[in-house]
C-alpha positions in Angstrom: -30.6 1.2 -16.3 -31.2 -0.8 -13.1 -28.9 -0.6 -10.1 -27.9 -2.5 -7.0 -27.4 -0.9 -3.6 -24.7 -2.0 -1.2 -24.5 -0.7 2.3 -21.0 0.5 3.3 -19.9 1.6 6.8 -17.8 4.4 5.3 -19.8 5.9 2.5 -23.4 4.7 3.3 -25.3 3.4 0.3 -23.2 2.6 -2.8 -25.2 2.4 -5.9 -23.8 0.0 -8.6 -25.1 0.2 -12.2 -25.5 -2.9 -14.4 -22.0 -2.7 -15.7 -20.5 -2.5 -12.2 -22.7 -5.3 -11.0 -21.5 -7.5 -13.9 -17.9 -6.7 -13.2 -18.3 -7.2 -9.5 -19.6 -10.7 -10.1 -16.5 -11.8 -12.0 -14.1 -14.2 -10.2 -11.4 -11.6 -10.4 -13.3 -9.0 -8.4 -14.8 -11.6 -6.0 -11.3 -12.9 -5.3 -10.6 -9.6 -3.6 -13.0 -10.7 -0.7 -10.1 -12.9 0.4 -7.2 -10.4 0.0 -6.7 -8.4 3.2 -6.4 -4.7 2.6 -3.5 -4.4 5.1 -1.7 -7.6 5.4 -0.8 -8.5 8.9 -2.2 -5.4 10.6 -4.8 -7.6 12.2 -2.2 -8.9 14.5 -2.1 -5.5 16.2 -5.6 -4.2 15.4 -7.9 -7.3 15.6 -10.8 -5.6 13.7 -8.5 -4.7 10.8 -9.8 -7.5 8.6 -11.2 -5.4 5.7 -10.4 -6.5 2.2 -9.6 -5.1 -1.2 -13.2 -5.9 -2.2 -14.9 -3.3 -0.1 -12.1 -0.8 -0.7 -12.7 -1.2 -4.5 -16.3 -0.5 -4.0 -15.5 2.6 -2.0 -13.1 3.9 -4.7 -15.8 3.2 -7.3 -18.2 5.3 -5.3 -15.9 8.2 -4.8 -15.0 8.2 -8.5 -18.7 8.6 -9.3 -19.1 11.5 -6.8 -16.1 13.3 -8.3 -17.3 12.6 -11.8 -20.6 14.4 -11.0 -18.8 17.3 -9.5 -16.5 17.7 -12.5 -19.4 17.2 -14.9 -17.6 14.6 -17.0 -19.4 12.9 -19.8 -21.3 9.7 -19.2 -18.9 7.6 -21.2 -15.9 9.0 -19.3 -17.7 8.4 -16.0 -18.3 4.7 -17.0 -14.7 4.3 -17.9 -13.5 5.9 -14.7 -15.8 4.0 -12.4 -15.0 0.7 -14.2 -11.3 1.4 -13.7 -11.9 2.2 -10.0 -13.7 -1.0 -9.4 -11.0 -3.0 -11.1 -7.9 -1.2 -10.0 -6.8 -3.8 -7.5 -7.6 -7.1 -9.2 -4.0 -7.8 -9.9 -2.9 -7.8 -6.3 -1.1 -10.8 -5.0 -2.0 -12.4 -1.6 -1.8 -10.0 1.4 -1.8 -6.9 -0.9 1.5 -5.0 -0.7 3.1 -7.2 1.9 5.3 -9.2 -0.6 5.8 -6.6 -3.3 9.6 -6.7 -2.9 9.8 -10.5 -3.1 7.4 -10.8 -6.1 9.1 -7.8 -7.7 12.4 -9.6 -7.7 10.8 -12.0 -10.1 9.4 -9.2 -12.3 5.9 -9.3 -11.0 4.0 -6.0 -10.8 0.4 -6.0 -9.6 -0.5 -3.0 -11.8 0.8 -4.8 -14.9 -1.2 -7.9 -13.8 -4.3 -5.7 -13.4 -3.9 -4.5 -17.0 -3.4 -8.0 -18.3 -6.6 -9.1 -16.7 -8.6 -6.1 -18.0 -7.3 -6.6 -21.5 -7.2 -10.4 -21.8 -10.0 -11.9 -19.7 -13.8 -12.0 -19.7 -13.5 -8.5 -18.2 -12.6 -7.1 -21.7 -15.7 -8.7 -23.2 -17.9 -7.2 -20.5 -16.5 -3.8 -21.0 -16.8 -4.0 -24.8 -20.4 -5.2 -24.5 -21.2 -1.9 -22.7 -19.4 0.2 -25.3 -16.2 0.8 -23.3 -12.7 0.5 -24.5 -10.6 -2.0 -22.3 -7.4 -0.2 -23.1 -8.8 3.1 -21.9 -9.9 1.5 -18.7 -6.4 0.0 -18.3 -4.8 3.4 -18.9 -6.9 5.0 -16.2 -5.7 2.4 -13.7 -2.1 3.5 -14.4 -3.1 7.2 -14.0 -3.0 7.9 -17.7 -5.7 9.6 -19.8 -7.5 12.9 -19.1 -9.1 11.5 -15.9 -6.3 9.1 -14.8 -5.0 11.3 -12.0 -8.4 11.0 -10.3 -7.5 7.4 -9.6 -3.8 7.5 -9.3 -2.0 10.7 -8.2 -0.9 12.7 -5.1 -4.5 13.1 -3.8 -6.7 10.6 -5.5 -9.9 8.7 -4.7 -7.9 5.6 -3.9 -6.2 7.3 -1.0 -9.4 9.1 0.1 -11.0 5.7 0.6 -8.3 3.6 2.1 -7.0 6.2 4.6 -10.5 6.7 6.1 -11.5 3.1 5.8 -8.3 1.7 7.4 -8.6 4.2 10.3 -12.2 3.1 10.8 -11.4 -0.6 11.0 -8.3 -0.1 13.1 -10.5 1.8 15.6 -8.2 4.8 15.7 -9.3 8.5 15.5 -6.9 9.5 12.7 -9.4 9.1 9.9 -11.3 12.3 10.5 -10.9 13.6 7.0 -13.6 15.7 5.3 -13.6 13.7 2.1 -16.8 15.3 0.8 -15.2 18.8 1.2 -12.0 17.6 -0.4 -13.9 16.1 -3.4 -15.7 19.4 -4.0 -12.4 21.3 -3.8 -10.8 19.4 -6.6 -10.4 20.5 -10.2 -8.5 19.1 -13.2 -6.0 21.4 -14.8 -4.3 19.9 -17.9 -5.1 16.5 -16.5 -3.5 17.2 -13.0 -5.4 17.1 -9.7 -5.6 20.6 -8.2 -7.0 21.5 -4.8 -8.6 24.9 -4.4 -7.3 27.3 -1.7 -10.6 26.8 0.1 -10.0 23.1 0.3 -6.5 23.4 1.8 -7.7 22.4 5.3 -9.4 19.3 3.9 -6.2 18.3 2.0 -4.2 18.9 5.2 -6.5 16.7 7.2 -5.8 13.9 4.7 -2.1 14.4 5.1 -2.5 14.3 8.9 -4.4 11.1 8.6 -1.8 9.6 6.3 1.0 10.6 8.6 -0.6 9.2 11.7 -1.7 6.0 10.0 1.8 5.3 8.7 3.4 6.0 12.0 1.0 4.0 14.2 -0.7 1.5 11.9 1.0 0.7 8.6 4.5 0.7 10.1 3.7 -0.7 13.5 6.7 -2.8 14.6 4.6 -6.0 15.1 3.2 -5.8 11.6 6.6 -5.2 10.2 8.1 -8.2 12.0 5.4 -10.5 10.8 5.7 -9.2 7.2 9.5 -9.7 7.4 9.1 -13.2 8.6 6.6 -14.2 6.0 8.5 -12.4 3.2 11.6 -14.4 4.1 9.6 -17.6 4.1 8.2 -16.8 0.7 11.7 -16.0 -0.7 12.7 -19.6 0.1 9.7 -21.0 -1.5 9.2 -18.9 -4.7 10.4 -20.0 -8.1 9.8 -19.0 -11.7 7.6 -22.1 -12.0 5.2 -21.4 -9.2 5.1 -17.6 -9.3 2.0 -17.4 -11.5 0.1 -19.9 -9.3 1.0 -18.1 -6.1 0.2 -14.5 -7.2 -3.2 -15.7 -8.5 -4.1 -17.3 -5.2 -5.7 -15.5 -2.3 -4.7 -15.1 1.3 -6.3 -18.4 2.4 -4.7 -20.4 -0.4 -1.3 -18.7 0.2 -1.3 -19.5 3.9 -2.5 -23.1 3.3 0.3 -23.5 0.8 3.0 -22.1 3.2 1.6 -24.2 6.0 1.7 -27.4 4.0 5.2 -27.3 2.5 7.0 -28.0 5.8 10.3 -26.6 6.9 11.1 -22.9 7.4 7.9 -21.7 5.7 5.6 -23.8 7.9 7.6 -22.7 11.0 7.0 -19.0 10.2 3.3 -19.6 9.7 3.2 -21.5 13.0 5.0 -18.7 14.8 2.5 -16.2 13.5 -0.4 -18.4 14.4 0.9 -18.7 18.0 2.1 -15.1 17.9 5.7 -16.2 18.7 7.2 -13.5 16.6 10.8 -12.4 16.3 12.0 -9.5 18.5 13.2 -6.2 17.3 16.7 -5.9 18.7 18.0 -2.9 16.8 16.4 0.2 15.3 18.0 3.1 13.6 16.3 6.1 12.1 17.0 6.2 8.3 17.8 9.9 8.6 21.0 8.8 10.6 22.2 6.8 7.6 24.2 8.6 4.9 22.5 8.8 1.5 24.9 6.4 -0.3 24.3 3.7 2.2 20.6 4.1 2.0 20.7 3.3 -1.7 22.9 0.3 -1.0 20.6 -1.0 1.8 17.6 -0.7 -0.5 19.4 -2.6 -3.3 21.3 -5.2 -1.3 19.2 -5.9 1.8 19.5 -9.7 1.6 23.3 -9.6 1.1 23.8 -7.3 4.1 21.4 -9.3 6.2 23.3 -12.5 5.4 26.6 -10.9 6.3 25.3 -9.6 9.7 23.8 -13.0 10.5 27.1 -14.8 9.7 29.2 -12.4 11.7 26.9 -12.8 14.7 26.7 -16.6 14.3 23.0 -16.6 13.8 21.5 -19.3 11.6 20.4 -18.1 8.1 16.8 -17.0 8.1 16.7 -16.2 11.8 18.1 -12.6 11.5 16.0 -10.3 9.4 17.0 -6.8 8.2 14.0 -4.6 7.5 14.7 -1.5 5.4 11.6 0.5 4.7 10.6 1.8 1.3 8.8 5.1 1.4 7.0 7.4 -1.1 6.3 11.0 -0.4 4.2 11.6 -3.5 1.2 12.6 -1.3 3.1 15.8 -0.4 3.4 16.9 -4.1 -0.2 18.0 -4.6 -0.7 21.4 -6.1 -2.9 24.2 -4.6 -4.7 26.9 -6.7 -3.9 30.2 -5.0 -4.5 33.8 -5.9 -1.0 34.0 -7.3 -1.3 30.7 -9.3 -0.6 27.0 -8.8 1.8 26.2 -6.0 3.0 23.0 -4.3 1.2 22.4 -1.0 4.6 22.4 0.7 5.0 26.1 -0.3 1.7 27.2 1.1 1.2 24.9 4.1 3.6 25.0 7.0 1.6 22.0 8.4 2.3 19.9 5.3 6.0 20.7 5.5 6.1 19.6 9.1 4.2 16.4 8.3 6.6 15.5 5.5 9.6 16.1 7.8 8.0 14.1 10.6 7.3 11.2 8.2 10.8 11.1 7.0 12.3 11.2 10.5 10.1 8.4 11.7 11.4 5.9 9.2 13.6 3.2 10.8 15.9 0.4 9.8 15.2 -2.6 12.1 16.8 -5.9 12.8 14.7 -8.9 14.1 15.8 -12.1 15.6 14.4 -15.0 17.7 14.2 -14.4 21.4 17.0 -16.9 22.1 19.3 -15.1 19.7 18.8 -11.7 21.3 21.9 -11.6 23.4 24.1 -12.0 20.3 23.1 -8.5 19.1 25.4 -7.0 21.7 28.3 -7.7 19.3 26.6 -5.8 16.4 28.4 -2.7 15.2 26.2 -0.9 12.6 29.0 1.1 11.2 30.6 -2.1 9.9 27.6 -2.6 7.5 26.4 0.9 6.6 27.7 4.5 6.9 26.2 6.6 9.6 26.0 10.4 9.8 28.9 11.7 11.9 26.6 12.9 14.8 25.3 9.3 15.2 28.7 7.7 14.5 30.1 9.6 17.5 27.7 7.8 19.8 29.0 4.4 18.7 32.7 5.2 19.0 
C-alpha cells in the first residue's frame, strides 16, 4: 500500500494511506479547507485562520498513533482513521458559530456527517476498501468499541484542536504532552481510561482547555461578532434555503450575506470595518438562579426582544448572549490502585479548573455605540432572577 506524506506544524509528518488519500480528495473533505476552525477568532488573533481540513488530518494522525498503542486490528484501525478524517464534513459555515440558529431548524452537523458518509460517493469509496460505512458513521458518533477514541471526555479530537488552536492563536496554553497522554490511555468496556501515571498529562489538557475557553474561545470580541452574524442569519434563514446555506463554505456564506442587502449586509460591513457592537452589560451566570438559566437558554430571543423594547432600542440592535457550556471534559476516569475513579475525585487541580470554568461564564448584552447610554435604564432583575447576594447590589 502506497502512502502520501503531508507536513503538519503540530504533528510533523502525517502519513496517509491510499484510502485516506482517496477520501481526502473528495469534495466533502476538500470543502473543509474553507471552513474556519474557530469562526471569528481571527478578529482577535490574526493568525487564527486554521481550518477544519488540517484539524481533520491531525485527528486522523492521532487516531492512528493510538490505534498502534492499543494494538487494534488492521480493519478496526482503517474504520477509526476513516471516521477521524471524515468526522467534521457535516459542519456548516464557520463551524460551531451558528449551531443555535441552524439547530432551531433541526440541523445537526453530526447527523449531516452521517448522511454524507452513508449516502454519497464516500460510501462507495469505503465499500471498495472493504469498510462498512455504517460502522464508520457509528464511530463518528462515539459508538462502537472504539467510538470513545473519537468522541468522549478525552478524545483525539480534543487532543488535536486544543493544541492546534493554541499554536495558531500564538498563546502558550497549548503545552500538553499529547504523546504521553496517548500512551496513558486504555479502553475498558469501550470507555477511555487514563492511567494514574498519565494524570499529569490529562491535567495539562484540562489546563489548556480552561485557558483557551477563557481567553480565546469566549473572548468578548469573538462573542460579539458571532452574536451579530447569528442575528443576521436568523433574519435570512428559511426552510427553503437551509440546505443550500449549510452546504456552502465560509466564503460562499459571507458572499451571500453581503449580497442580500439590509440588516445582514450591514452586519457583514460592520465586521469588515471592525465597527462591532459594544458590551454594555455582563453578569456571571453563577449569579443567576438555576430556573432562570433554563429560561434564558430556552427563550433567549424573546427575552432579548423584551429588553430592547423596554429600552427603546431598535429590533436587531440589542443582542443578548447567553453562553452554552459543556463540562464533559471533566468526566474522564482515572485508573488508580483502588479502582476506576472520576478525575474530579483524584485531582484537586481538575476540581479547581471546573469551578473556575463555571464561574467565568457570563451573560452579556451588546448594543451599538450610539445606544450605549440607554443601558443605564436596564434592571436585570426584571428579566431574570438573581441570587440574593447579587440582587442586594441592585436594590
